C-alpha positions in Angstrom: -12.8 -5.1 -3.7 -10.1 -2.5 -4.2 -7.2 -2.0 -1.7 -7.9 0.7 0.8 -4.7 2.4 2.0 -4.4 4.0 5.4 -1.6 6.4 4.7 -3.6 9.6 4.0 -2.9 12.0 6.9 -5.5 14.1 8.6 -4.6 17.2 10.7 -4.6 15.3 14.0 -3.0 12.0 12.8 0.6 11.0 12.7 2.5 10.8 9.4 3.1 7.2 8.8 4.1 7.5 5.1 7.2 9.7 5.0 9.6 7.3 6.6 8.5 4.4 4.3 7.6 6.2 1.1 10.7 4.9 -0.7 10.1 1.2 0.1 8.8 -1.3 -2.4 5.1 -1.8 -2.5 4.3 -5.5 -1.9 0.8 -7.0 -2.4 0.3 -10.2 -0.5 -2.4 -12.8 -0.2 -3.7 -13.5 3.2 -1.7 -16.7 3.1 1.5 -14.5 2.7 2.2 -15.2 -1.0 3.5 -12.2 -2.9 1.1 -11.3 -5.7 2.9 -8.2 -6.9 6.0 -6.1 -6.0 6.4 -2.6 -7.3 9.5 -0.4 -6.8 8.9 3.0 -5.3 8.7 5.9 -7.6 11.8 8.2 -7.4 9.8 10.8 -5.5 8.3 8.2 -3.1 4.8 6.8 -2.7 1.8 9.0 -2.0 -1.8 8.0 -1.3 -2.6 8.7 -5.0 0.3 6.8 -6.5 -0.5 3.8 -4.3 -4.1 3.8 -5.4 -3.1 4.2 -9.0 -0.5 1.3 -8.9 -3.2 -1.1 -7.5 -6.3 0.2 -9.4 -6.7 -3.1 -11.4 -6.1 -5.5 -8.4 -9.4 -6.8 -7.1 -11.0 -10.0 -6.0 -8.9 -11.8 -3.4 -8.5 -10.7 0.2 -5.1 -8.9 0.0 -2.8 -6.9 2.2 -0.5 -4.1 1.1 2.9 -3.4 2.6 5.6 -0.7 2.0 8.7 -2.6 3.1 7.6 -4.5 6.2 4.9 -1.9 7.2 1.3 -2.8 6.6 -0.4 0.1 4.7 -3.7 -1.3 3.5 -6.0 -4.1 2.6 -9.0 -5.1 0.6 -10.7 -5.9 4.0 -10.5 -2.4 5.5 
């Protein structure tokens, strides 16, 4: 299971990414253990860069955070 991110913005949806785009990406197990932490790119995260950074992470139920904001999961 790949991580599905919820930061892609449609026309009628709020922008949740801009204010947290420069936060570190943290991938946590459902028990709260940090599996991976990745510093934000200089230009900030995008849907594409988040997907690329986590492309090889599969298997466990996982949650993704930018800073303290939940932005995705393998269970979405």
